[in-house]
C-alpha positions in Angstrom: 97.0 -133.5 89.5 98.8 -131.7 92.3 97.5 -128.3 91.1 95.5 -126.4 93.7 91.9 -125.4 93.0 91.4 -122.2 91.2 89.8 -119.4 93.2 90.3 -116.0 94.7 93.2 -115.4 97.0 91.9 -114.8 100.5 92.5 -111.3 101.7 93.5 -110.3 105.1 90.4 -108.8 106.9 90.7 -105.1 107.6 89.1 -102.9 110.2 87.1 -99.7 109.7 86.1 -96.9 111.9 82.7 -95.3 111.3 81.4 -92.2 113.1 77.8 -91.0 113.2 77.4 -87.7 111.2 75.5 -86.0 114.0 74.8 -87.7 117.3 72.0 -86.1 119.3 73.1 -87.7 122.5 76.2 -89.4 123.9 74.7 -92.8 123.4 75.1 -92.5 119.6 78.9 -92.8 119.7 81.3 -94.0 117.0 81.6 -97.7 116.1 84.4 -99.8 117.7 87.5 -99.8 115.5 88.3 -103.4 116.5 85.2 -104.9 114.8 86.1 -106.5 111.4 84.1 -105.4 108.4 84.1 -108.1 105.7 81.9 -106.0 103.4 84.6 -103.4 103.0 86.7 -105.7 100.9 84.1 -106.4 98.2 84.3 -104.7 94.8 81.1 -102.6 95.0 78.8 -105.6 94.7 75.7 -106.0 96.9 74.6 -103.5 99.4 76.6 -100.6 100.6 78.1 -100.7 104.1 75.6 -100.0 106.8 76.2 -97.1 109.2 75.3 -97.3 112.9 71.7 -96.4 113.5 70.8 -93.1 115.1 68.8 -93.0 118.2 65.0 -93.1 118.0 62.9 -89.9 118.3 61.7 -91.0 121.6 65.3 -90.8 122.9 66.1 -87.4 121.5 64.6 -85.5 124.4 63.7 -82.2 122.8 65.7 -82.1 119.6 64.6 -83.3 116.1 67.0 -84.3 113.3 66.5 -83.0 109.8 65.3 -85.5 107.4 66.9 -86.8 104.2 68.2 -84.1 101.9 66.2 -85.6 99.1 63.0 -84.4 100.9 61.9 -80.8 101.6 63.1 -79.8 105.1 60.3 -79.7 107.5 59.5 -77.4 110.4 58.9 -79.0 113.8 57.7 -77.7 117.1 59.1 -79.4 120.1 59.2 -78.0 123.6 59.2 -74.4 122.5 62.0 -74.8 119.8 61.5 -74.3 116.1 63.8 -76.4 114.0 64.0 -75.9 110.3 66.4 -78.3 108.6 69.7 -78.1 110.4 69.0 -74.6 111.9 67.4 -74.3 115.3 65.6 -71.1 116.4 64.6 -70.8 120.0 61.1 -69.4 120.5 60.8 -66.4 122.8 57.8 -67.8 124.6 56.0 -71.1 124.8 53.5 -72.2 122.1 50.0 -70.7 122.6 47.3 -73.0 123.9 44.0 -72.2 122.2 41.2 -72.1 124.8 38.2 -72.3 122.5 35.2 -73.8 124.1 32.9 -76.2 122.2 29.3 -74.9 122.3 26.5 -77.1 123.6 25.2 -78.8 120.5 22.4 -80.7 122.4 20.6 -77.3 123.0 20.1 -76.8 119.3 16.8 -78.4 118.0 15.2 -78.8 114.6 11.8 -77.0 114.1 9.1 -78.4 111.8 6.2 -76.2 110.9 3.1 -76.5 108.8 2.1 -73.1 107.3 -1.3 -72.0 106.1 -1.3 -68.5 104.7 -4.5 -66.5 104.6 -6.2 -65.7 101.3 -6.8 -62.0 101.3 -8.8 -62.2 98.0 -11.1 -64.8 99.5 -11.0 -64.1 103.3 -13.4 -67.1 104.1 -10.7 -69.6 103.1 -7.0 -70.1 103.3 -4.3 -71.0 100.8 -2.8 -74.5 100.4 -0.7 -75.8 103.3 3.1 -76.2 103.0 5.7 -77.4 105.4 9.2 -76.1 106.3 12.1 -77.0 108.6 14.4 -74.6 110.5 16.5 -74.4 113.6 16.1 -73.3 117.2 17.7 -73.5 120.6 16.7 -74.0 124.2 16.9 -71.2 126.7 15.9 -70.9 130.4 12.4 -71.3 131.6 11.5 -74.3 129.4 11.4 -72.2 126.2 12.8 -72.4 122.7 13.8 -69.5 120.5 13.6 -69.5 116.7 12.8 -67.1 113.9 9.4 -65.5 113.4 9.4 -66.4 109.7 10.0 -70.0 110.6 6.5 -70.2 112.3 4.7 -67.6 110.3 1.0 -68.5 109.8 1.6 -71.7 111.6 -0.9 -74.5 111.9 1.3 -77.0 113.6 4.8 -76.7 115.1 7.0 -79.6 116.2 10.5 -79.8 117.5 13.1 -82.6 117.6 16.2 -82.8 119.7 19.6 -83.8 118.4 20.0 -87.6 118.2 16.3 -88.3 118.7 13.7 -89.5 116.3 10.7 -88.2 118.4 9.0 -85.0 117.3 7.3 -83.1 120.2 4.3 -80.8 119.7 5.3 -77.2 120.5 3.2 -74.1 121.4 4.0 -70.7 120.1 4.2 -68.2 123.0 5.1 -65.0 121.2 6.1 -63.8 117.7 8.1 -60.6 117.1 7.6 -59.7 113.5 9.8 -56.6 113.8 12.8 -58.4 115.2 12.1 -61.8 113.5 12.1 -63.8 116.7 9.6 -66.3 118.0 9.3 -68.1 121.4 8.1 -71.7 121.7 7.5 -74.1 124.6 6.9 -77.8 124.9 4.5 -79.4 127.4 6.1 -82.9 127.4 8.5 -83.3 130.3 10.4 -85.9 128.3 11.6 -83.2 126.0 13.3 -81.2 128.7 15.2 -84.2 130.2 18.9 -83.5 129.8 18.3 -80.2 128.0 20.9 -77.6 129.0 19.8 -74.0 128.2 22.1 -71.7 126.2 23.9 -68.8 127.9 23.9 -65.4 126.2 27.2 -63.5 125.8 28.0 -59.8 125.2 27.9 -58.0 121.9 30.9 -59.2 119.9 33.5 -57.0 118.3 34.7 -56.9 114.7 36.8 -59.9 113.7 35.6 -62.0 116.6 35.1 -65.6 115.7 31.6 -67.0 115.6 30.1 -70.5 114.8 26.6 -70.9 113.4 24.9 -74.2 114.4 21.7 -75.4 112.8 20.0 -77.9 110.5 20.4 -76.4 107.0 19.7 -78.1 103.7 22.2 -80.7 102.4 21.7 -83.2 105.3 19.7 -84.3 108.2 22.3 -84.0 111.0 23.5 -80.9 112.8 25.8 -78.6 110.9 28.4 -76.1 112.1 29.9 -73.3 110.0 32.5 -70.9 111.3 33.5 -67.3 110.4 34.1 -63.9 111.9 32.1 -60.7 112.5 32.6 -58.7 109.4 30.3 -55.7 110.0 28.1 -54.2 112.7 25.4 -51.7 111.9 21.7 -50.9 111.6 20.3 -53.5 109.2 17.1 -53.9 107.3 15.2 -56.8 108.7 13.4 -58.3 105.6 10.6 -60.1 107.5 9.5 -57.1 109.5 10.5 -54.4 107.1 12.2 -52.6 110.0 15.7 -51.4 110.7 17.5 -52.7 113.9 21.0 -53.5 115.0 22.5 -56.5 113.3 25.7 -58.4 112.7 27.2 -59.4 109.3 29.3 -62.6 109.3 31.1 -64.5 106.7 30.0 -67.9 107.9 27.6 -69.8 105.5 23.9 -69.3 106.4 21.7 -71.4 104.2 18.0 -72.4 104.1 17.3 -74.2 107.3 19.9 -72.3 109.4 17.2 -69.7 110.3 16.7 -69.6 114.1 20.0 -71.4 114.9 22.3 -69.8 117.4 25.7 -68.2 116.7 28.3 -69.0 119.4 31.5 -67.2 120.2 34.8 -68.8 121.4 33.6 -69.2 124.9 30.6 -71.2 123.9 28.0 -68.4 124.6 25.3 -67.4 122.2 25.9 -64.0 120.6 23.1 -64.0 118.0 20.5 -65.8 116.0 21.0 -66.5 112.2 18.0 -65.1 110.3 18.9 -64.0 106.7 21.6 -63.9 104.1 22.4 -61.9 101.0 22.1 -63.8 97.7 23.7 -61.9 94.9 25.9 -62.7 91.9 28.5 -60.2 93.1 28.4 -61.1 96.8 29.8 -64.1 98.6 29.6 -65.3 102.3 27.3 -62.5 103.6 25.1 -63.7 106.4 23.3 -61.8 109.1 22.7 -62.5 112.8 20.4 -60.9 115.3 22.6 -59.6 118.1 22.0 -60.2 121.8 20.7 -56.7 122.6 17.7 -57.3 120.3 17.2 -60.8 121.7 17.3 -59.7 125.3 14.8 -56.9 124.5 12.4 -59.5 123.1 12.8 -61.8 126.1 12.5 -59.1 128.6 9.4 -57.7 126.9 7.7 -61.0 127.1 8.7 -61.6 130.7 7.5 -58.2 131.8 4.2 -57.9 129.9 3.3 -61.6 129.3 3.3 -60.9 125.6 5.3 -59.2 122.9 4.6 -55.5 122.6 7.3 -54.4 120.1 10.1 -52.0 119.8 9.6 -48.3 120.5 10.1 -45.7 117.7 10.6 -42.0 117.8 7.8 -41.3 115.4 9.6 -38.7 113.2 10.8 -38.4 109.7 14.2 -36.8 109.4 16.4 -35.3 106.6 20.2 -35.4 106.2 22.1 -32.2 106.7 25.1 -32.9 104.5 24.7 -29.7 102.5 26.6 -26.9 104.2 24.3 -24.3 102.7 21.3 -26.0 104.3 23.1 -26.0 107.7 23.9 -22.3 107.3 20.3 -21.3 106.4 19.0 -22.9 109.6 21.7 -21.1 111.7 24.0 -24.0 112.6 27.6 -23.2 113.3 30.4 -24.9 111.1 31.2 -27.4 113.9 27.6 -28.4 114.6 26.2 -31.6 113.1 22.8 -33.2 113.2 19.6 -34.1 111.2 16.5 -32.0 110.4 13.0 -33.1 111.3 10.7 -33.1 108.4 7.5 -34.6 109.9 6.2 -35.8 113.3 3.5 -38.5 113.9 0.5 -36.8 115.5 0.1 -39.6 118.0 3.8 -39.8 118.9 5.0 -38.5 122.3 7.6 -36.5 120.4 4.9 -34.3 119.0 4.7 -32.6 122.4 8.4 -31.6 122.4 9.6 -31.4 118.8 8.4 -29.4 115.8 9.2 -29.6 112.1 12.5 -28.0 111.0 14.0 -28.7 114.4 17.5 -30.2 114.3 18.6 -33.1 116.5 22.2 -32.6 117.5 22.6 -35.6 119.9 20.6 -38.5 121.2 21.0 -39.8 124.7 24.3 -37.9 125.0 25.7 -39.3 121.7 26.4 -36.8 118.9 24.5 -37.4 115.7 26.3 -37.0 112.3 25.0 -35.1 109.3 24.0 -38.3 107.7 22.2 -39.6 110.7 24.8 -42.1 111.9 26.5 -42.4 115.2 29.3 -44.5 116.6 28.3 -46.5 119.7 30.7 -49.5 119.8 
């Protein structure tokens, strides 16, 4: 009757001292030793004792703490310092700020064309009509540039601006079959409201970044593909069956990209997308018409009121890679050049050159035995 109730004997409360493992600032100090901790007397039941919280990342002021050891240590950039886990490496210079300029997308338009090819077997009638869509872009003087094959044998051409559902009737001003460039214009003043013309840049160098903008297949809205300049040489233009300067890029150029501009990092146009190589052994090979060819086409139209074409030398030449051939003509071992085989009778070169002549240089630039020259 006088027995006390059964239960655990109360223990005298103890005090603990807890110190933060790594305090990033003086504010994260050790806990006060005078605060009692009743959880320290329990026999492992319940939750483990809580440690004082570290300061928030917003209070760290330039230093980051490594995460839990159960996770992979991460690399952080903060105020020029690179911290990997518990090791901190000070960067020698501040982080670079990329100054890439976004090109003007509103200058790129979609071109709709109805084609009617002639029937050479029955000249009094034409073949069946078919339609196509391609890309183009606005330049100065209320004009639009696109590819020549985009408006080849055109019956009707319309253009549509980005974000608009209105198609405006366009007029073809000039077509350059050799360089695969065409120039259009629109009479409606509404089309030119808010239109900012594209600025042309210089000829890019190898490995320069380019972005091709247009309206390819796969969707209705504008598309942007990026790459670099992979090659620069004299290319074969498929539409005109001519050879002119061209750029090879690794950005995707699909059907519908024809006539679209290729921008550099500064937002200036450095070319026009016009063809690509489709082969089972080739990937990401697209071709761009460079600015020297574009400016020649524009200057030719502005000077003559129409497109007159690209000049040619009017000769057929032969490689001089065979040393015996060079010796038979009387060339010294250090001389290089190409041999003239035939000259067009109506070419101006027929008044100066003759067959079997050797061209050693052109405009002060030496010509190699295979007919190539380095000019960039």
